[in-house]
C-alpha positions in Angstrom: 21.0 35.8 -4.9 22.2 32.9 -7.0 19.5 30.3 -8.1 20.6 26.7 -7.5 19.2 23.7 -9.2 19.1 20.0 -8.4 22.4 18.3 -9.4 21.5 14.8 -8.6 21.5 13.0 -12.0 19.0 10.3 -10.8 16.6 12.9 -9.5 16.8 14.8 -12.7 16.1 11.8 -14.8 13.2 10.8 -12.5 11.5 14.2 -12.9 11.9 14.2 -16.7 10.4 10.6 -16.7 7.5 11.5 -14.6 6.6 14.6 -16.6 6.8 12.7 -19.9 4.8 9.8 -18.5 2.2 12.3 -17.1 1.7 13.8 -20.7 1.6 10.5 -22.4 -0.9 8.9 -20.0 -2.8 12.0 -19.0 -2.3 11.2 -15.5 -1.8 14.4 -13.4 -0.6 12.4 -10.3 2.9 11.9 -11.8 3.2 15.6 -12.7 2.3 16.5 -9.2 5.0 14.1 -7.8 7.5 15.5 -10.1 6.8 19.0 -9.0 7.2 18.0 -5.4 10.6 16.3 -6.1 11.8 19.3 -8.0 11.6 21.5 -4.8 14.7 22.5 -3.0 16.3 19.9 -0.8 15.5 21.8 2.5 11.8 21.6 1.4 11.8 18.0 0.2 9.6 15.6 2.1 10.7 12.9 4.7 7.9 10.7 6.0 8.1 8.3 8.9 6.5 4.7 8.9 4.1 5.9 11.6 2.5 8.5 9.3 2.2 6.0 6.5 0.4 3.7 9.0 -1.9 6.4 10.2 -3.2 7.2 6.6 -3.4 3.8 5.0 -5.1 0.5 5.2 -4.4 -3.1 4.2 -3.0 -3.3 0.5 -3.0 0.4 -0.2 -0.5 1.9 -2.7 1.4 4.9 -1.5 3.8 7.3 -3.2 6.2 9.5 -1.2 7.9 12.3 -3.1 10.9 12.1 -0.9 12.3 9.8 1.6 10.7 7.2 3.9 12.2 6.9 7.3 12.0 4.1 9.9 10.3 5.8 12.9 7.3 3.9 14.0 5.8 0.5 13.3 3.5 -0.8 10.6 1.4 -4.0 10.9 -0.5 -4.2 7.5 0.9 -4.9 4.0 1.2 -1.9 1.7 3.1 -1.0 -1.3 5.2 2.1 -0.9 7.0 3.9 -3.8 9.5 6.6 -2.8 12.6 8.4 -4.1 14.6 6.9 -1.2 14.2 4.6 1.8 16.1 4.3 5.1 17.4 0.8 5.8 15.2 0.5 8.9 12.1 1.7 6.8 12.7 -1.0 4.1 13.1 -3.6 6.8 9.9 -2.7 8.6 7.9 -2.5 5.4 9.0 -6.0 4.1 8.5 -7.4 7.5 5.0 -6.5 7.4 4.6 -8.2 4.0 4.7 -4.9 2.2 6.7 -3.9 -1.0 9.2 -1.0 -1.5 9.4 0.3 -5.0 10.9 3.3 -6.8 8.6 5.9 -8.1 9.5 5.0 -11.7 8.7 1.3 -11.1 5.4 2.3 -9.7 4.7 4.6 -12.7 5.5 1.8 -15.2 3.3 -0.6 -13.4 0.3 1.8 -13.1 0.5 4.3 -15.8 -2.7 6.1 -14.9 -1.9 6.4 -11.3 -5.2 5.0 -10.2 -5.8 4.2 -6.5 -2.4 5.8 -5.5 -2.3 8.1 -2.5 0.5 10.7 -2.1 1.6 11.1 1.4 3.9 14.0 2.4 
């Protein structure tokens, strides 16, 4: 069977960045997220807003190593970092006074990865 690899250049760049960032800052969270992003597309994570709401509280910081989808409602402000967002998910998070970031932006803001929850 032929082995396939990720061909998305943005995803490849993000994985390399996270691995390097993990080594430089001795933060295992970024290595863990990079490993989850490197999985095949059919095993990649998709998380709904309702699940994020269930596992977070006000002002939490969450990393989703995949895509955030817009099913469900959220009523407290949180910061969500993900590889991709659906339009509805972005709309609902910002409506609840939350923030949507890319994973690389979160890694730059919080190099040690402290107080970041991985959902997925």
